[in-house]
C-alpha positions as CSV (number, residue, x, y, z in Angstrom):
1,M,97.6,-16.9,-114.9
2,T,99.5,-17.4,-118.2
3,R,102.2,-14.9,-118.0
4,C,104.4,-13.1,-115.1
5,R,103.3,-10.0,-114.6
6,L,106.6,-8.4,-114.1
7,C,108.5,-10.0,-117.3
8,G,105.2,-11.0,-119.5
9,S,107.1,-14.6,-119.7
10,A,104.5,-17.5,-120.6
11,A,107.3,-19.7,-118.8
12,M,105.6,-20.1,-115.4
13,E,105.7,-23.3,-113.3
14,S,103.7,-24.4,-110.3
15,V,105.3,-24.5,-106.6
16,V,102.6,-25.4,-104.7
17,D,98.4,-25.4,-105.0
18,L,96.7,-24.8,-101.4
19,G,93.1,-25.0,-103.1
20,A,90.7,-22.1,-102.6
21,T,90.4,-20.2,-99.6
22,P,88.4,-16.9,-98.3
23,P,90.4,-13.6,-98.2
24,C,92.5,-14.0,-95.0
25,E,91.4,-10.9,-93.4
26,S,87.8,-11.4,-94.5
27,F,86.6,-11.7,-90.7
28,L,83.1,-12.9,-90.1
29,A,80.3,-11.1,-88.4
30,A,77.9,-13.9,-86.5
31,D,75.4,-12.5,-88.9
32,Q,77.3,-13.1,-91.5
33,L,78.2,-17.0,-90.9
34,D,74.7,-18.5,-92.8
35,R,75.6,-16.3,-96.0
36,P,77.7,-17.8,-99.1
37,E,81.4,-17.1,-98.3
38,P,83.5,-16.7,-101.5
39,A,86.4,-18.6,-102.0
40,Y,89.9,-18.1,-104.6
41,P,92.3,-19.8,-105.8
42,L,95.8,-20.3,-103.8
43,H,98.6,-21.3,-106.1
44,L,101.7,-20.0,-106.1
45,R,103.8,-20.7,-109.4
46,V,107.3,-18.9,-110.4
47,C,108.5,-17.3,-113.4
48,T,111.3,-19.5,-115.1
49,D,112.7,-16.4,-116.9
50,C,112.7,-13.3,-113.7
51,W,111.7,-16.1,-110.6
52,L,109.3,-14.0,-109.3
53,A,107.0,-16.4,-107.4
54,Q,103.5,-14.9,-107.9
55,I,99.7,-15.8,-106.9
56,P,96.3,-15.0,-109.8
57,A,95.7,-11.4,-108.9
58,L,91.9,-12.8,-108.2
59,I,90.6,-9.9,-105.8
60,T,91.7,-6.1,-105.9
61,P,93.7,-4.3,-102.9
62,E,90.9,-2.0,-102.7
63,E,88.8,-5.1,-101.6
64,T,91.3,-5.7,-99.0
65,F,92.6,-2.4,-97.5
66,T,89.9,0.2,-97.7
67,Q,88.9,-1.0,-94.3
68,Y,91.6,-3.2,-92.8
69,A,91.9,-5.4,-89.6
70,Y,95.6,-5.7,-89.5
71,F,97.3,-3.2,-86.8
72,S,101.0,-2.5,-86.5
73,S,100.9,-1.6,-83.2
74,Y,99.1,-4.6,-81.6
75,S,102.7,-6.0,-82.1
76,T,105.3,-4.3,-78.8
77,S,108.4,-6.6,-81.4
78,W,107.0,-4.9,-84.2
79,V,106.6,-1.8,-82.5
80,E,110.5,-2.0,-81.4
81,H,111.8,-2.9,-85.1
82,A,110.3,0.4,-86.4
83,R,111.3,2.4,-83.7
84,T,115.3,0.5,-84.3
85,F,114.5,0.9,-87.8
86,V,114.1,4.8,-87.7
87,S,117.1,5.2,-84.8
88,G,119.6,3.4,-87.5
89,A,117.8,5.4,-90.8
90,V,118.3,8.7,-89.4
91,E,122.0,7.8,-88.4
92,R,122.7,6.5,-91.6
93,L,121.1,9.2,-93.9
94,G,122.3,12.2,-91.8
95,L,118.2,12.7,-91.5
96,G,117.9,16.0,-90.0
97,P,115.3,19.0,-89.3
98,D,115.4,19.9,-92.6
99,A,114.6,16.4,-93.8
100,F,111.7,14.3,-95.9
101,V,110.5,11.1,-95.0
102,V,107.1,9.3,-96.6
103,E,106.1,5.7,-95.7
104,V,103.8,4.3,-98.0
105,A,101.3,1.8,-96.6
106,S,102.3,3.1,-93.3
107,N,99.3,1.5,-91.6
108,D,98.8,3.5,-87.5
109,G,101.4,5.4,-87.7
110,Y,103.6,2.8,-85.7
111,L,106.5,3.7,-87.8
112,L,106.5,7.1,-88.6
113,R,105.5,8.4,-85.2
114,H,109.1,8.0,-84.3
115,M,110.3,10.1,-87.7
116,V,107.8,12.7,-85.4
117,D,109.4,12.7,-81.8
118,R,111.9,13.3,-83.9
119,G,110.8,16.8,-85.0
120,I,111.2,14.8,-89.0
121,R,108.9,16.1,-91.2
122,C,107.0,12.9,-93.0
123,L,104.1,11.6,-94.7
124,G,101.9,8.7,-94.3
125,V,100.4,7.4,-97.2
126,E,97.5,4.4,-96.3
127,P,94.7,3.5,-98.9
128,S,92.8,2.1,-95.4
129,V,90.2,4.8,-94.1
130,N,90.0,3.0,-90.4
131,V,93.8,2.8,-90.1
132,G,94.8,6.1,-91.3
133,A,92.4,7.5,-88.8
134,A,94.2,5.8,-86.3
135,A,97.7,7.3,-87.5
136,R,96.0,10.8,-87.5
137,E,94.7,10.9,-84.2
138,A,98.7,9.7,-83.1
139,G,99.9,12.6,-84.7
140,V,101.3,11.2,-87.6
141,P,100.0,13.0,-91.4
142,T,98.5,10.6,-93.7
143,L,97.3,10.8,-97.1
144,T,94.5,7.8,-97.6
145,E,95.2,7.1,-100.9
146,F,96.8,3.9,-102.7
147,L,100.3,4.7,-104.5
148,S,100.8,4.5,-107.8
149,P,102.8,6.9,-110.5
150,D,100.0,9.5,-110.0
151,T,100.0,9.6,-106.4
152,G,104.0,9.7,-106.1
153,A,104.0,12.7,-108.8
154,A,101.0,14.7,-106.9
155,V,102.6,14.4,-103.2
156,R,106.5,15.3,-104.9
157,A,104.8,18.4,-106.1
158,E,103.2,19.7,-102.9
159,H,105.6,18.6,-100.8
160,G,108.8,17.8,-102.0
161,P,110.7,15.1,-102.7
162,A,111.7,12.8,-100.2
163,D,115.0,12.2,-98.6
164,L,113.8,8.4,-97.7
165,V,111.0,6.4,-99.0
166,V,109.5,3.7,-97.0
167,A,107.8,1.0,-98.0
168,N,107.9,-2.1,-95.5
169,N,105.4,-4.8,-95.8
170,V,103.9,-3.6,-98.6
171,Y,106.1,-4.5,-101.9
172,A,104.0,-8.0,-101.9
173,H,100.7,-6.6,-101.5
174,I,100.2,-5.2,-105.0
175,P,99.6,-6.7,-108.0
176,D,101.0,-3.8,-110.4
177,V,104.3,-4.1,-109.3
178,I,105.8,-2.1,-112.5
179,G,103.2,0.5,-111.4
180,F,103.9,0.6,-107.5
181,T,107.5,1.0,-108.2
182,K,107.6,4.0,-110.8
183,G,104.8,5.3,-107.6
184,L,108.2,4.9,-105.4
185,R,110.6,6.4,-107.9
186,A,107.9,9.4,-108.2
187,L,108.3,10.0,-104.6
188,V,112.3,9.9,-103.8
189,A,114.4,12.8,-104.5
190,D,117.1,12.1,-107.4
191,D,119.7,11.7,-104.8
192,G,117.4,10.5,-102.3
193,W,117.0,6.7,-100.8
194,V,114.5,4.1,-100.5
195,S,114.1,1.3,-98.1
196,I,111.8,-1.7,-98.7
197,E,111.0,-4.8,-96.1
198,V,109.5,-7.7,-97.4
199,Q,109.8,-12.0,-97.1
200,H,112.4,-13.4,-98.5
201,L,111.1,-16.4,-100.6
202,L,114.3,-18.5,-99.7
203,T,113.6,-18.5,-96.2
204,L,109.7,-19.1,-96.9
205,I,110.8,-22.2,-99.0
206,E,113.7,-23.0,-96.7
207,E,111.5,-23.1,-93.4
208,N,107.9,-24.6,-94.8
209,Q,106.5,-21.0,-94.3
210,Y,103.4,-21.9,-96.7
211,D,100.6,-19.9,-94.6
212,T,102.7,-16.6,-95.8
213,I,100.8,-17.3,-99.1
214,Y,97.7,-15.1,-99.3
215,H,95.8,-13.0,-101.5
216,E,96.9,-10.5,-99.9
217,H,100.3,-11.6,-101.3
218,F,100.4,-10.8,-104.8
219,Q,104.3,-12.5,-105.2
220,Y,107.6,-13.5,-103.3
221,Y,110.5,-12.1,-103.8
222,T,114.3,-13.4,-103.6
223,V,116.5,-10.4,-104.7
224,A,117.7,-11.6,-107.9
225,S,113.8,-11.1,-108.6
226,A,113.4,-7.5,-106.3
227,I,116.3,-6.1,-108.5
228,R,114.5,-6.5,-111.7
229,A,111.3,-5.2,-110.2
230,L,113.3,-2.2,-109.1
231,A,114.8,-1.5,-112.3
232,S,111.0,-1.2,-113.5
233,G,110.7,1.6,-112.1
234,G,114.2,3.1,-112.6
235,L,115.8,2.2,-109.3
236,S,118.4,0.0,-108.6
237,L,119.6,-1.9,-105.3
238,V,122.1,-1.1,-103.6
239,D,122.6,-2.9,-100.5
240,V,120.8,-5.5,-98.6
241,E,119.9,-6.2,-95.0
242,L,118.7,-10.0,-94.0
243,L,116.3,-9.7,-91.0
244,P,114.2,-12.3,-88.6
245,T,110.6,-10.4,-89.3
246,H,107.7,-12.7,-90.1
247,G,110.4,-15.4,-90.4
248,G,113.0,-13.8,-92.1
249,S,112.8,-10.6,-94.3
250,I,115.0,-8.8,-96.6
251,R,115.1,-5.4,-96.6
252,L,116.5,-3.3,-99.5
253,W,118.0,0.1,-100.1
254,A,117.6,1.5,-103.8
255,R,118.4,4.5,-105.2
256,P,117.4,6.7,-108.7
257,A,119.7,4.1,-111.1
258,E,121.2,7.7,-112.4
259,V,123.0,7.9,-108.8
260,A,123.0,4.6,-107.2
261,G,126.9,3.1,-108.4
262,E,127.7,-0.6,-108.1
263,P,125.8,-2.5,-105.1
264,G,127.5,-3.5,-102.2
265,G,129.4,-6.6,-100.6
266,R,126.1,-8.2,-99.2
267,V,124.0,-8.2,-102.7
268,A,126.2,-10.7,-104.1
269,D,126.4,-12.1,-100.9
270,V,122.9,-13.0,-100.6
271,L,122.4,-13.7,-104.5
272,D,125.4,-16.7,-104.2
273,R,123.1,-17.7,-101.1
274,E,120.2,-17.9,-103.2
275,K,121.7,-19.4,-106.6
276,A,123.2,-22.3,-103.8
277,A,119.3,-23.1,-102.7
278,G,118.7,-23.5,-106.2
279,L,115.9,-20.4,-106.7
280,R,117.3,-19.8,-109.7
281,E,116.4,-22.8,-111.1
282,L,113.2,-25.4,-111.0
283,S,115.2,-27.9,-108.6
284,G,114.8,-25.4,-105.5
285,Y,111.4,-25.2,-105.8
286,T,110.2,-29.0,-106.6
287,E,110.5,-30.5,-103.1
288,F,108.0,-28.1,-101.4
289,S,104.9,-29.0,-102.1
290,A,105.9,-32.5,-100.1
291,R,106.7,-30.9,-97.1
292,V,103.9,-28.3,-96.9
293,A,101.7,-31.5,-97.2
294,K,103.8,-33.1,-93.9
295,V,102.9,-29.6,-92.3
296,R,99.6,-30.1,-92.6
297,R,99.7,-34.0,-92.3
298,D,101.1,-33.0,-88.5
299,L,99.1,-30.5,-87.3
300,L,96.0,-32.9,-88.0
301,R,97.2,-35.6,-86.7
302,F,98.3,-33.5,-83.2
303,L,94.6,-32.1,-83.4
304,I,92.9,-35.4,-83.5
305,E,94.6,-37.0,-81.2
306,A,94.3,-34.2,-78.7
307,A,90.2,-34.6,-78.8
308,E,90.3,-38.0,-79.1
309,R,92.0,-38.2,-75.4
310,G,89.4,-35.0,-74.4
311,E,92.2,-32.5,-74.2
312,T,91.1,-28.7,-75.1
313,V,93.3,-27.4,-77.6
314,V,93.0,-23.5,-78.6
315,G,94.5,-20.6,-80.6
316,Y,96.3,-17.3,-80.0
317,G,96.5,-15.0,-82.5
318,A,94.1,-14.6,-85.8
319,P,96.8,-13.2,-88.6
320,G,96.6,-13.4,-92.1
321,K,98.9,-16.4,-92.1
322,G,96.8,-18.5,-89.8
323,N,94.0,-18.0,-92.3
324,T,95.7,-20.1,-94.7
325,L,97.2,-22.7,-92.5
326,L,93.8,-23.6,-90.8
327,N,91.6,-23.5,-94.3
328,H,94.3,-25.4,-95.9
329,C,94.4,-28.3,-93.1
330,G,90.6,-28.2,-92.8
331,V,91.0,-27.2,-89.1
332,R,87.1,-26.3,-87.5
333,P,85.5,-25.4,-84.1
334,D,85.6,-29.3,-83.2
335,L,89.2,-29.6,-83.5
336,L,90.2,-25.5,-82.4
337,A,87.4,-23.9,-79.7
338,Y,88.6,-20.7,-80.4
339,T,91.6,-18.3,-81.0
340,V,92.2,-14.9,-79.9
341,D,93.6,-11.8,-80.5
342,R,95.0,-9.0,-79.2
343,N,92.9,-6.4,-81.6
344,P,89.7,-5.7,-80.5
345,Y,88.2,-5.0,-84.0
346,K,89.0,-9.1,-84.5
347,H,86.6,-9.7,-81.3
348,G,83.3,-11.6,-81.6
349,R,84.2,-12.4,-85.4
350,F,84.9,-15.5,-86.9
351,T,87.8,-16.9,-89.0
352,P,87.7,-16.3,-92.7
353,G,86.5,-20.2,-93.8
354,T,87.0,-22.1,-90.7
355,R,84.5,-19.8,-89.0
356,I,86.1,-20.5,-85.4
357,P,85.0,-17.8,-83.2
358,I,88.1,-14.8,-81.9
359,L,87.8,-14.1,-78.4
360,P,90.2,-11.5,-75.8
361,P,92.9,-13.0,-74.5
362,E,92.3,-13.1,-71.2
363,R,90.2,-16.3,-72.1
364,I,92.8,-18.5,-72.4
365,A,93.9,-17.8,-68.4
366,A,90.7,-18.0,-67.5
367,D,89.7,-21.3,-69.6
368,R,93.1,-23.0,-69.0
369,P,93.1,-25.1,-71.8
370,D,95.4,-28.0,-72.3
371,Y,97.2,-26.8,-75.3
372,V,97.5,-23.4,-77.0
373,L,98.3,-23.2,-81.0
374,V,100.4,-20.7,-82.3
375,L,99.4,-19.2,-85.4
376,P,101.8,-16.2,-85.8
377,W,104.5,-18.4,-85.2
378,N,107.4,-15.4,-86.6
379,L,106.8,-13.7,-83.3
380,R,107.4,-16.8,-81.5
381,A,110.2,-15.0,-78.9
382,E,108.0,-12.8,-78.0
383,L,104.8,-14.9,-77.2
384,V,107.0,-17.5,-75.7
385,E,107.5,-15.2,-73.4
386,Q,104.1,-13.3,-73.0
387,L,102.6,-16.7,-73.2
388,S,104.4,-18.4,-70.3
389,F,101.7,-18.1,-67.5
390,V,100.4,-21.6,-69.7
391,H,102.6,-23.3,-67.6
392,E,101.4,-23.0,-64.4
393,W,99.1,-25.2,-65.1
394,G,100.7,-27.4,-67.4
395,G,99.5,-26.3,-70.3
396,R,101.8,-26.2,-73.6
397,L,102.5,-23.9,-76.5
398,V,102.1,-25.4,-79.9
399,F,103.9,-24.3,-83.1
400,P,103.2,-25.5,-86.3
401,I,105.8,-24.0,-88.5
402,P,108.4,-25.4,-89.7
403,E,107.5,-28.2,-88.0
404,L,104.9,-28.9,-85.6
405,S,107.0,-27.9,-82.1
406,I,105.3,-28.4,-78.9
407,V,106.7,-26.2,-75.7
408,E,105.9,-27.9,-72.6
409,A,107.7,-25.7,-70.1
410,A,110.2,-22.6,-70.8
411,S,113.3,-25.2,-71.2
412,R,111.6,-28.3,-72.7
413,E,110.2,-28.7,-76.5
414,V,109.2,-31.6,-78.0
415,T,109.5,-31.7,-82.3
416,A,107.3,-33.9,-84.3
């Protein structure tokens, strides 16, 4: 990567280099274990002109999202998050039976089904064939396409302009950020609203959330860099909310620049926080690589010492972030016997690169391991409750991020 994909600057500085890993959602079937597996560099850099953090676009969205392993509805907390968002958006924007809502990257209809339940006309734009089919089966109208300016214009011509366009956890997933933003503008009515949720680079840096760096995520936003990105497509930021999802996200409320007006006070507040954290100068990024290395050392030390004591460690979850962590740390089945996941698509498959078996969740209760390494640490509150049964035989939960911590019982936690 020699130039910033947003502003074209050549002023690119290294933030952290995680080596080369396979794409995080390329789960392996048993008959693929003896075949070559491609790996790509995973090197995060930041543009010191517009401060957009980014990795090289070494894989295409078509390679990742045409058939996709992630189904949003398998996360109880994420479905509830979507329901709460819909309720708030309906109230905030006064959406009624005459409104039209479009969600880009609508996955299996986890969010729009709440619009359907309210009788609000809606459409999902989802490139993945398999999850889009699941959405249609659930009664959510879904178009199987990637968003581009042409796609946005075609949807607008057929269905009319959207009063609200939702783009949750997709703004980082597209290398053509300018074209995608123009697609959002093509979809939205001239007096409409765009709501975008994306992980906040501020919390990624502060909380050592380096495992959320993977090939599907081409860029990592501050509010400052998001303002620049939105402007590239004719949108202006009006308001921002700080969310706990994915370890810390921002919800960007934007409108067409012609009607947006001045941003609210929360925008200035978050911009001040980012500036105070040094994220508009290199000082805010220089220590991150060293803290990433400590996460790796702490996790490997724990796993090796547990193995030497003859204790069993298994995983919970097979998220993309978990595959970044396992590959960067070099964890193999000798240290993590298997992991489990609620998504049946992953059962009987193996994690990319590390070749760790993925089994149904019931195996944990059957095998009664000493430790369960929780890979989707962002769902900590949900999973501490769901996995409380592990303590019945003296088992413990382990969370690797932001620092290694062991939950020995519901009321006791030990930090490494």
